[in-house]
C-alpha positions as CSV (number, residue, x, y, z in Angstrom):
1,X,203.2,26.8,170.4
2,X,206.8,27.2,169.4
3,X,208.3,24.7,168.4
4,X,212.6,24.7,168.8
5,X,214.1,21.7,166.9
6,X,217.8,21.4,168.3
7,X,219.6,19.2,166.0
8,X,222.9,19.8,167.2
9,X,224.5,22.5,169.3
10,X,225.4,25.4,166.9
11,X,222.2,24.9,164.4
12,X,218.6,25.2,165.0
13,X,216.6,24.7,161.9
14,X,212.6,26.3,161.6
15,X,210.0,24.3,159.8
16,X,206.3,24.3,159.7
17,X,204.1,21.4,160.3
18,X,200.4,20.5,159.6
19,X,199.6,18.8,162.6
20,X,196.7,15.8,162.3
21,X,195.7,14.7,165.6
22,X,194.9,10.6,166.7
23,X,193.9,10.2,170.3
24,X,194.9,7.2,171.9
25,X,194.5,6.4,175.8
26,X,198.7,6.6,176.6
27,X,199.8,8.2,173.9
28,X,199.4,10.5,170.8
29,X,200.0,9.8,167.3
30,X,200.6,13.3,165.0
31,X,200.8,13.1,161.2
32,X,202.8,15.9,160.3
33,X,202.6,17.2,156.7
34,X,205.7,19.1,155.2
35,X,204.9,21.7,153.2
36,X,208.4,22.2,151.0
37,X,206.8,23.4,147.2
38,X,203.3,23.6,145.4
39,X,203.1,20.2,144.4
40,X,205.7,18.2,147.1
41,X,204.5,17.2,150.3
42,X,206.4,15.0,152.8
43,X,204.0,13.2,155.0
44,X,205.4,12.2,158.1
45,X,204.0,10.3,161.7
46,X,204.9,10.9,165.1
47,X,204.6,9.1,168.5
48,X,204.2,12.3,171.6
49,X,205.1,11.2,175.1
50,X,204.3,14.4,177.1
51,X,205.7,15.3,180.2
52,X,204.9,18.3,182.0
53,X,207.0,20.7,184.2
54,X,205.8,23.7,185.7
55,X,207.1,26.5,183.2
56,X,207.5,24.0,179.9
57,X,206.5,20.8,178.6
58,X,209.3,18.3,176.6
59,X,207.5,16.1,174.0
60,X,209.2,13.1,172.7
61,X,208.8,12.8,169.3
62,X,209.1,9.4,167.3
63,X,209.5,9.3,163.5
64,X,208.2,6.4,161.7
65,X,210.3,6.2,158.4
66,X,210.0,2.1,158.1
67,X,209.1,-0.6,160.2
68,X,212.5,-1.2,161.7
69,X,214.2,1.8,162.0
70,X,212.6,5.0,164.1
71,X,214.1,8.6,164.6
72,X,213.4,9.5,168.2
73,X,213.4,14.1,167.8
74,X,213.3,15.6,171.0
75,X,211.5,19.0,171.0
76,X,210.8,22.0,173.8
77,X,207.7,23.1,173.7
78,X,206.9,26.3,175.1
79,X,203.4,27.1,177.6
80,X,201.8,30.0,177.9
81,X,198.1,30.4,180.2
82,X,195.1,31.7,178.3
83,X,191.5,31.9,179.8
84,X,189.7,29.7,177.6
85,X,191.3,26.5,175.1
86,X,191.9,28.5,171.6
87,X,192.6,26.7,167.9
88,X,195.8,26.5,166.9
89,X,196.4,28.8,164.0
90,X,196.1,26.5,160.1
91,X,199.1,26.1,158.4
92,X,197.4,27.6,156.1
93,X,196.9,31.1,157.1
94,X,200.5,31.0,158.2
95,X,201.5,30.5,154.2
96,X,199.3,33.3,153.2
97,X,195.9,31.2,153.0
98,X,192.1,32.6,154.6
99,X,191.7,30.2,158.0
100,X,188.9,27.6,157.5
101,X,186.9,26.7,161.0
102,X,185.9,23.6,159.9
103,X,189.1,21.6,159.2
104,X,190.8,19.3,162.5
105,X,194.2,20.5,160.9
106,X,196.7,22.7,163.7
107,X,200.0,24.4,162.8
108,X,203.6,24.1,164.3
109,X,206.2,27.3,164.4
110,X,209.5,25.2,164.7
111,X,211.5,28.7,165.8
112,X,215.1,28.8,167.3
113,X,216.0,30.2,170.2
114,X,217.5,33.4,168.8
115,X,215.0,35.1,165.6
116,X,218.4,35.8,163.8
117,X,219.7,32.9,163.6
118,X,216.5,31.3,161.4
119,X,217.2,29.5,158.5
120,X,213.6,29.5,157.4
121,X,212.8,32.9,154.6
122,X,209.2,33.8,153.6
123,X,207.1,31.1,153.3
124,X,203.8,32.7,151.8
125,X,202.6,31.8,148.3
126,X,200.0,34.0,147.2
127,X,198.3,30.4,145.0
128,X,198.3,28.6,147.7
129,X,195.0,30.5,148.2
130,X,193.0,27.9,146.1
131,X,194.9,25.0,147.5
132,X,192.2,24.2,149.9
133,X,190.9,20.7,147.8
134,X,194.4,19.2,149.2
135,X,193.1,19.6,152.6
136,X,191.9,16.2,153.8
137,X,188.5,15.8,154.9
138,X,188.3,17.2,158.7
139,X,188.5,14.5,161.3
140,X,186.4,15.7,164.8
141,X,189.0,16.3,167.5
142,X,188.6,15.5,171.4
143,X,189.3,18.3,173.3
144,X,191.1,16.7,175.9
145,X,194.3,16.7,173.8
146,X,194.0,20.0,172.1
147,X,197.0,22.3,171.8
148,X,196.5,25.9,173.1
149,X,197.8,28.4,170.5
150,X,200.9,30.3,171.7
151,X,202.0,33.6,170.7
152,X,205.1,33.7,168.0
153,X,206.5,37.2,170.0
154,X,209.2,35.1,172.3
155,X,209.6,38.4,173.8
156,X,206.3,38.5,175.4
157,X,205.0,38.4,178.2
158,X,202.5,35.9,179.2
159,X,199.4,37.3,180.6
160,X,198.0,36.2,184.2
161,X,195.6,33.7,185.0
162,X,192.0,35.5,185.6
163,X,190.8,32.9,187.5
164,X,189.5,34.1,190.6
165,X,191.4,32.4,193.8
166,X,189.6,29.9,195.9
167,X,189.0,31.2,199.7
168,X,190.9,29.0,201.7
169,X,189.1,28.8,205.4
170,X,191.1,27.5,208.8
171,X,189.7,26.9,211.8
172,X,190.3,30.0,213.8
173,X,188.4,32.6,215.6
174,X,189.0,36.9,215.4
175,X,189.9,38.7,217.7
176,X,186.5,40.6,218.7
177,X,187.0,44.4,217.6
178,X,185.6,46.9,221.0
179,X,183.0,49.2,219.7
180,X,183.5,52.5,221.4
181,X,180.3,54.1,223.4
182,X,179.2,57.3,221.5
183,X,179.8,60.9,223.6
184,X,177.4,63.4,223.0
185,X,177.3,66.6,223.8
186,X,175.1,67.6,227.3
187,X,172.8,70.6,226.2
188,X,172.3,73.4,228.5
189,X,168.3,72.9,228.7
190,X,165.2,70.9,226.8
191,X,163.8,72.1,224.3
192,X,160.3,72.3,223.4
193,X,159.1,69.8,220.9
194,X,158.4,71.8,218.3
195,X,162.2,73.0,218.4
196,X,162.7,69.6,217.8
197,X,160.4,68.7,214.9
198,X,162.0,71.7,213.5
199,X,166.0,71.0,213.4
200,X,164.1,68.1,210.4
201,X,161.4,69.3,209.2
202,X,162.3,72.8,208.2
203,X,160.7,76.3,207.5
204,X,162.7,75.6,204.3
205,X,160.6,72.8,203.4
206,X,157.1,73.8,204.1
207,X,157.5,76.7,201.9
208,X,158.5,74.4,199.1
209,X,155.7,72.5,199.3
210,X,153.4,75.8,199.5
211,X,155.1,77.0,196.3
212,X,154.6,73.8,194.6
213,X,151.0,73.4,195.7
214,X,150.2,76.9,194.2
215,X,152.0,76.4,190.9
216,X,150.0,72.5,190.9
217,X,146.4,74.4,191.3
218,X,147.2,76.9,188.3
219,X,148.6,73.8,186.1
220,X,145.2,72.1,186.2
221,X,142.2,74.6,187.1
222,X,144.2,77.6,185.5
223,X,143.8,79.5,189.0
224,X,146.1,79.7,192.0
225,X,144.8,78.7,195.6
226,X,146.4,81.1,197.3
227,X,147.4,79.2,200.2
228,X,150.6,80.7,202.4
229,X,152.9,79.4,204.5
230,X,150.4,79.8,207.5
231,X,148.3,77.9,206.4
232,X,149.8,75.4,205.1
233,X,151.2,75.1,208.9
234,X,147.6,74.5,209.4
235,X,147.4,71.7,207.3
236,X,150.2,69.8,208.5
237,X,148.9,70.3,212.2
238,X,145.8,68.5,211.5
239,X,147.0,65.7,209.8
240,X,149.5,65.1,212.7
241,X,146.1,65.5,215.0
242,X,144.4,63.2,212.1
243,X,147.3,60.1,213.7
244,X,146.1,60.5,217.3
245,X,142.6,60.4,217.2
246,X,141.3,58.1,214.1
247,X,138.1,58.8,212.9
248,X,136.3,56.6,210.4
249,X,136.5,58.9,207.5
250,X,137.4,62.4,207.0
251,X,134.6,63.9,207.8
252,X,133.9,62.7,210.8
253,X,135.9,65.5,212.2
254,X,133.1,68.2,211.0
255,X,130.4,66.4,211.8
256,X,127.8,67.9,214.3
257,X,127.8,64.3,216.0
258,X,131.9,63.7,216.1
259,X,132.6,66.8,215.9
260,X,136.9,67.3,216.9
261,X,137.2,71.0,218.3
262,X,141.3,71.0,217.5
263,X,140.7,70.1,213.9
264,X,137.2,71.7,212.8
265,X,138.4,74.7,214.5
266,X,141.8,75.2,212.9
267,X,139.9,74.9,209.3
268,X,136.8,73.8,207.4
269,X,136.5,71.1,205.3
270,X,136.3,72.2,202.1
271,X,139.6,74.3,202.7
272,X,140.8,70.8,204.4
273,X,139.8,69.0,200.9
274,X,141.0,71.9,198.7
275,X,144.6,71.7,200.2
276,X,144.9,68.2,200.7
277,X,143.9,67.4,196.7
278,X,146.4,69.8,195.2
279,X,149.3,69.5,197.7
280,X,152.4,69.4,195.3
281,X,156.0,69.1,195.5
282,X,157.9,68.9,192.3
283,X,157.2,71.4,189.2
284,X,155.4,68.4,186.7
285,X,156.7,70.1,183.2
286,X,160.4,70.1,184.2
287,X,159.9,66.1,184.4
288,X,160.9,64.7,181.0
289,X,163.2,62.6,180.2
290,X,163.9,62.6,184.1
291,X,165.0,59.1,184.9
292,X,164.3,59.0,188.4
293,X,160.7,57.5,189.2
294,X,160.4,58.8,192.5
295,X,160.5,63.0,191.1
296,X,157.4,64.1,192.3
297,X,158.0,63.9,195.5
298,X,162.3,63.7,195.2
299,X,162.9,67.2,196.4
300,X,161.0,66.6,200.0
301,X,163.3,63.7,200.3
302,X,166.8,65.2,199.5
303,X,165.5,68.1,202.1
304,X,164.5,65.2,204.5
305,X,167.6,63.6,203.8
306,X,169.6,65.8,205.3
307,X,168.4,67.1,208.0
308,X,168.7,63.5,209.3
309,X,172.5,63.1,208.3
310,X,173.2,66.0,210.7
311,X,171.9,63.8,213.6
312,X,174.8,62.5,215.6
313,X,174.7,58.8,215.3
314,X,175.8,56.0,217.3
315,X,178.4,53.5,216.4
316,X,176.6,50.4,216.0
317,X,174.3,51.3,212.9
318,X,171.6,49.0,210.8
319,X,171.0,48.8,207.6
320,X,167.0,46.7,207.1
321,X,164.4,47.5,204.5
322,X,160.9,49.2,205.4
323,X,157.7,49.4,203.3
324,X,155.7,52.0,203.0
325,X,152.2,50.7,202.4
326,X,150.4,51.8,198.8
327,X,147.9,48.9,197.5
328,X,147.1,50.8,194.4
329,X,147.9,50.5,191.4
330,X,149.0,53.8,189.6
331,X,153.0,53.3,190.6
332,X,153.2,50.8,188.8
333,X,156.5,48.5,189.6
334,X,157.4,50.9,192.2
335,X,154.8,49.0,194.3
336,X,156.7,46.0,196.0
337,X,155.3,42.4,197.8
338,X,157.4,41.9,200.9
339,X,155.4,38.6,202.4
340,X,156.7,39.1,206.2
341,X,156.3,43.0,206.8
342,X,153.2,44.2,208.1
343,X,152.8,46.4,205.2
344,X,153.3,43.5,202.5
345,X,152.0,45.8,200.1
346,X,153.9,48.8,199.4
347,X,156.7,51.3,198.4
348,X,160.4,49.8,199.7
349,X,163.1,52.3,201.5
350,X,166.8,50.9,202.5
351,X,167.2,52.6,205.4
352,X,170.5,52.9,208.1
353,X,169.8,53.8,211.3
354,X,171.6,53.7,215.0
355,X,169.7,51.0,217.5
356,X,168.1,53.9,219.3
357,X,165.4,53.8,216.3
358,X,166.9,57.1,214.7
359,X,167.4,57.0,211.0
360,X,170.0,58.8,209.5
361,X,170.1,57.6,205.8
362,X,167.8,56.4,203.0
363,X,167.3,55.2,199.6
364,X,164.1,55.1,197.7
365,X,163.7,51.6,195.9
366,X,163.6,51.9,192.0
367,X,164.2,48.9,190.4
368,X,167.4,49.3,187.9
369,X,167.5,53.1,188.0
370,X,167.9,53.0,191.8
371,X,171.9,54.3,191.8
372,X,170.7,57.0,189.2
373,X,172.6,59.7,190.8
374,X,175.8,57.8,191.7
375,X,178.2,59.4,189.9
376,X,181.3,56.6,188.3
377,X,183.9,57.9,190.4
378,X,181.9,57.1,193.7
379,X,181.0,53.8,191.9
380,X,184.6,52.5,191.6
381,X,186.0,54.1,195.1
382,X,183.0,51.8,196.7
383,X,184.2,49.3,194.7
384,X,180.5,48.1,193.6
385,X,181.3,46.7,190.2
386,X,181.0,42.8,191.6
387,X,178.6,43.8,194.4
388,X,174.9,42.7,194.0
389,X,171.9,44.6,194.7
390,X,172.3,44.7,199.0
391,X,175.7,44.9,198.4
392,X,175.6,48.2,196.6
393,X,172.9,49.5,198.7
394,X,175.1,49.0,202.4
395,X,178.0,50.3,200.3
396,X,176.0,53.9,199.2
397,X,174.2,54.0,202.6
398,X,177.8,53.5,205.1
399,X,179.5,56.3,202.7
400,X,177.7,58.4,204.6
401,X,178.9,57.8,208.1
402,X,180.9,60.3,209.9
403,X,183.5,58.1,212.1
404,X,183.9,54.8,210.2
405,X,186.9,53.6,212.0
406,X,185.3,53.7,214.8
407,X,181.7,51.9,213.6
408,X,180.3,48.7,213.1
409,X,177.5,48.2,210.2
410,X,174.7,44.9,211.2
411,X,172.3,43.6,208.3
412,X,170.7,40.8,207.7
413,X,170.8,38.0,204.9
414,X,169.6,39.9,202.0
415,X,172.8,42.0,202.0
416,X,175.5,40.3,203.4
417,X,178.4,38.4,201.4
418,X,182.0,37.4,201.9
419,X,183.0,40.5,198.9
420,X,180.5,43.0,201.2
421,X,182.3,42.2,204.0
422,X,186.4,42.8,202.8
423,X,184.6,45.7,200.6
424,X,183.5,47.8,203.6
425,X,186.5,47.5,205.2
426,X,189.4,47.7,202.3
427,X,187.4,51.3,201.1
428,X,185.5,52.3,203.5
429,X,187.7,51.1,206.8
430,X,183.7,49.9,208.3
431,X,183.5,46.0,210.1
432,X,180.1,44.8,209.9
433,X,178.4,41.8,210.8
434,X,175.5,39.9,209.6
435,X,173.4,36.6,208.8
436,X,174.3,35.4,205.4
437,X,172.8,32.7,202.9
438,X,175.3,29.4,201.5
439,X,175.6,30.8,198.2
440,X,176.7,34.0,199.4
441,X,179.5,32.8,202.4
442,X,182.6,32.8,200.4
443,X,182.4,29.1,199.8
444,X,183.0,28.7,204.1
445,X,181.5,24.5,204.6
446,X,179.9,24.2,208.0
447,X,177.8,21.0,208.3
448,X,174.6,21.3,209.7
449,X,173.9,17.9,210.1
450,X,177.1,17.5,211.9
451,X,175.3,20.5,213.9
452,X,171.7,19.0,214.8
453,X,173.0,15.6,215.9
454,X,175.5,17.7,218.5
455,X,172.3,19.3,219.6
456,X,170.7,23.0,220.2
457,X,173.7,24.9,221.3
458,X,176.7,23.5,218.9
459,X,178.9,26.2,217.8
460,X,181.0,25.4,214.6
461,X,182.8,28.9,213.1
462,X,186.1,28.6,210.3
463,X,188.0,32.4,209.0
464,X,189.9,33.2,206.5
465,X,191.3,36.7,205.2
466,X,190.4,38.3,208.9
467,X,186.4,37.0,208.4
468,X,185.0,35.1,210.6
469,X,181.8,32.7,209.0
470,X,180.1,30.9,212.9
471,X,177.1,29.0,213.0
472,X,175.0,28.2,216.0
473,X,172.3,25.7,216.1
474,X,169.5,27.1,218.2
475,X,166.0,25.9,216.9
476,X,167.5,26.0,213.9
477,X,170.8,27.0,212.2
478,X,171.9,30.4,211.3
479,X,175.3,32.0,209.9
480,X,176.7,35.1,210.0
481,X,180.0,36.4,209.1
482,X,181.8,39.5,210.5
483,X,185.3,40.7,210.6
484,X,184.2,42.8,214.1
485,X,183.8,40.2,216.7
486,X,183.3,35.6,216.3
487,X,182.9,33.3,219.0
488,X,184.7,34.3,221.9
489,X,183.7,35.4,224.7
490,X,180.5,32.6,225.1
491,X,177.8,33.4,226.9
492,X,174.4,31.8,227.6
493,X,170.1,32.3,226.8
494,X,167.4,30.7,228.4
495,X,165.8,27.9,225.8
496,X,162.3,26.2,226.9
497,X,163.2,22.7,226.4
498,X,159.9,20.6,225.9
499,X,161.7,17.6,227.8
500,X,161.7,18.6,231.0
501,X,159.0,21.7,230.4
502,X,161.4,24.0,232.0
503,X,164.0,26.6,230.5
504,X,167.4,26.0,230.1
505,X,170.9,27.5,229.5
506,X,171.9,27.5,226.0
507,X,175.7,27.8,224.8
508,X,175.4,31.3,222.0
509,X,178.7,33.1,220.9
510,X,178.6,36.6,221.1
511,X,178.6,37.3,217.9
512,X,174.4,35.9,217.9
513,X,174.3,38.4,221.2
514,X,176.1,41.5,219.2
515,X,174.1,41.4,216.4
516,X,170.6,41.0,218.1
517,X,171.4,44.1,220.5
518,X,171.9,46.5,217.1
519,X,169.8,45.1,214.5
520,X,166.2,46.1,215.7
521,X,167.1,49.9,215.0
522,X,165.4,50.2,211.8
523,X,162.7,48.0,213.3
524,X,161.7,50.2,216.2
525,X,161.8,53.3,214.1
526,X,158.7,51.2,211.8
527,X,156.7,50.4,214.9
528,X,157.2,54.0,216.1
529,X,156.0,54.8,212.8
530,X,152.9,52.8,213.0
531,X,151.4,54.1,216.5
532,X,150.4,57.4,215.2
533,X,150.3,57.1,211.4
534,X,149.2,60.1,209.7
535,X,146.3,58.8,207.8
536,X,147.0,60.0,203.4
537,X,145.6,57.0,201.5
538,X,144.9,58.6,198.3
539,X,144.5,58.0,194.3
540,X,148.1,60.1,194.0
541,X,150.4,57.4,194.6
542,X,153.4,59.8,196.1
543,X,151.2,61.2,199.1
544,X,151.8,58.1,201.5
545,X,155.3,58.8,201.3
546,X,154.7,62.7,202.0
547,X,152.9,61.3,205.3
548,X,156.0,58.7,206.0
549,X,158.1,61.7,206.2
550,X,155.8,63.4,209.1
551,X,155.9,60.5,210.7
552,X,159.5,60.0,210.9
553,X,160.9,63.6,211.6
554,X,158.3,63.3,214.4
555,X,159.3,59.8,215.5
556,X,163.3,61.4,215.0
557,X,162.5,64.8,217.0
558,X,161.2,62.3,220.0
559,X,164.2,60.4,220.1
560,X,166.1,62.9,219.7
561,X,164.3,65.1,222.3
562,X,164.1,61.5,224.6
563,X,168.2,61.5,224.2
564,X,168.5,64.8,225.5
565,X,166.4,64.2,228.8
566,X,168.3,61.4,229.6
567,X,171.4,63.5,229.2
568,X,170.4,65.8,232.0
569,X,168.5,63.4,233.7
570,X,164.9,64.8,233.2
571,X,161.7,62.2,232.8
572,X,160.9,62.5,228.8
573,X,157.1,63.0,228.0
574,X,155.9,60.2,225.8
575,X,155.3,59.9,222.2
576,X,151.9,61.0,221.7
577,X,152.1,63.8,224.1
578,X,155.1,65.1,221.5
579,X,153.3,64.9,218.9
580,X,150.0,66.7,220.0
581,X,152.6,69.3,222.1
582,X,153.9,69.8,217.9
583,X,150.9,69.6,216.4
584,X,149.3,72.7,219.1
585,X,152.0,74.6,218.2
586,X,151.5,74.7,214.5
587,X,147.9,75.6,214.9
588,X,148.6,78.1,217.3
589,X,152.1,79.7,217.3
590,X,152.7,83.4,215.2
591,X,148.6,83.5,214.6
592,X,145.9,85.0,215.3
593,X,143.3,83.0,216.7
594,X,140.0,82.1,214.7
595,X,137.9,83.7,217.2
596,X,138.5,86.6,219.4
597,X,135.3,86.8,221.7
598,X,131.9,86.8,220.9
599,X,130.5,89.3,218.5
600,X,128.9,92.5,219.8
601,X,125.2,91.8,218.7
602,X,125.1,88.4,220.5
603,X,122.4,87.6,223.3
604,X,124.0,87.2,226.8
605,X,123.5,84.0,227.9
606,X,124.0,82.9,231.3
607,X,126.6,81.1,231.9
608,X,125.8,77.3,233.5
609,X,128.6,77.5,236.7
610,X,130.4,73.9,236.4
611,X,133.8,72.8,237.8
612,X,136.4,74.5,236.5
613,X,138.3,71.6,234.4
614,X,141.7,71.7,234.0
615,X,143.7,74.7,232.2
616,X,146.2,72.7,229.1
617,X,149.3,75.4,229.6
618,X,149.9,76.9,225.8
619,X,153.3,75.8,224.5
620,X,156.5,78.6,225.0
621,X,156.0,79.8,221.4
622,X,152.6,80.6,221.6
623,X,152.6,82.0,225.0
624,X,155.6,84.6,223.8
625,X,154.2,85.1,220.3
626,X,152.9,88.4,221.3
627,X,150.1,87.6,218.3
628,X,146.6,88.0,219.1
629,X,146.3,87.6,223.2
630,X,143.5,89.9,223.8
631,X,142.0,89.9,227.7
632,X,138.8,89.2,227.4
633,X,136.3,89.6,230.5
634,X,133.5,87.4,231.5
635,X,130.7,86.8,234.7
636,X,132.6,83.6,235.8
637,X,135.7,83.7,238.4
638,X,138.6,81.2,238.2
639,X,142.1,80.8,239.8
640,X,145.4,83.0,238.3
641,X,147.3,80.2,236.1
642,X,150.3,82.7,237.3
643,X,150.3,83.7,241.0
644,X,148.9,81.5,244.2
645,X,145.4,83.3,245.8
646,X,144.7,85.6,243.0
647,X,141.1,85.0,241.5
648,X,140.2,87.0,237.9
649,X,137.6,87.1,235.3
650,X,139.9,87.7,233.0
651,X,141.0,85.2,230.9
652,X,143.3,85.5,227.5
653,X,141.9,84.9,224.1
654,X,144.0,83.0,223.0
655,X,146.0,80.9,225.9
656,X,144.3,77.5,226.6
657,X,141.9,78.0,224.0
658,X,140.2,80.9,226.2
659,X,140.0,79.2,229.5
660,X,142.9,80.6,230.7
661,X,142.4,83.4,234.2
662,X,145.2,85.7,234.9
663,X,144.9,88.9,236.9
664,X,144.5,92.4,236.1
665,X,144.0,94.6,237.4
666,X,145.2,98.4,240.0
667,X,147.3,95.6,242.0
668,X,148.5,92.4,240.2
669,X,149.3,92.9,236.3
670,X,149.6,89.0,235.9
671,X,148.7,89.3,232.3
672,X,151.3,90.9,231.2
673,X,153.6,88.9,233.1
674,X,152.7,85.6,232.0
675,X,153.2,86.8,228.5
676,X,156.9,88.1,228.5
677,X,160.0,86.2,229.1
């Protein structure tokens, strides 16, 4: 502290004192030891009365020189706020001696208002370094009357306080934000399921898998398995079939008693096991020193993510977590446990998706290195310094949204916090809605006991800085934070009452309805993935993640196909048929059929006349690829699949598994016309 002693209008004297504190309830006694020379010390005792003001403190010192005489002196003390209280500078330190931390004495510098008027010369004395024995024994000092050290620089501006400002909540609702409906381009026609799937699982990804599978086989065995892109497509086709038709074991698809032709005719069980054993997605020899713990599957996830970001999204986005089932121990701490998930053990993936169920972006959770690829500039732009894990995940996933000012993001209480809602709107221009826990609500005080007394359907709310906190009592209390919608307009929901044994209308705020309508996108995608799940159970921990990419690509492609059908007012095919169509096209498109009829030396066996089953027409990619379509002649006749009333003994060796009849004579050339666009 800088003390300015005023004795007259024209004279100001600077004096240095050592301060001794004696605390009392109403006043403070301070013993001042004025050091003017080595052998001469004057001890003076003062009684201090403090009068606090906003900028400065006035202290009245009553100097006690005798029992009958008291001299009153007034000092002006300049205060400077700091984050924490600090000790005063010891008088010996000011005079040149080292500071003694154990002493209870402090230093007060009495400075003039103008530094040029000071009459004090240099008071430092090098001989004072050995005068520590002159100090009285230390005395314990209470912290409530500790003086704060002030800077001796009269021209230094006070540093602002770094304490966080407390949020003020008021009983006020916010105006609702109208979410614009998305406008999608109407396609000219609905494409085939295989073309929709190829948008997400591209040829580049298949070539990448083929290259690293051959490379991995050489690294492990010394010889390459020499797989090709065509064979890898057959391998993927088999996996898609296995996701729909589930057998107890892999060998049952080739067993004589339970043979499945769509799988067994594509490749042998021995070749399938070789491909499954060697399928790989990255080079192991280039992973030394890599901080990414998902490096074995990362390239495939990055390529798949780029394709998912190209899908047009709706203006209602949701963020949630997905578990990819894995119970093994070879993945280490990458395996997580979530009690309320269908797959409790597995890999955790944070996803962002539309309310329709389409996944647009995702992050693989791997602990402390989850954000290893986030640059410092992007980290600062998103304002992630003071956010917890869930809030950081939401900030990164939402940064890839295209029309941010028109979008509202929904998330659950694992991610929500008051700081996140403000940060998304400040840095990205996004509005958001989410359920919140009490310790992340920003200090909003909404009582549960009062709501329980009021009964089911009671709503309480408060707002601060454009963010509203709403608590609604349904079966139990739930709290939501939002800057997109609030309480009004109120609606009603049906709830069953045990007393009356019937459903009654319960008031419900608009924020709850908006949250329930838009939050289920990720759960819908997860449900569709589990309907027809690719069997990829293996010791290698990254194969279940490869199966998840296949399943999500099918689900996303089907949802985009279904969206186009709705725009063109056409009836879409179900997910199972869509998946089987993609599998059939992968197996047959641009390939020669495995069997092109009977060998020439085969003995003729009379065919048993059976009812002609309904022939499954091939996909357009197989029908018009111009490879392996050979006419075969048989004794059995069948109706032509192109013209009306035509009967023929000629069949195509590739289309319809060799059972598709087409006219081929001098009058009708249905076989040629069927294979031309």
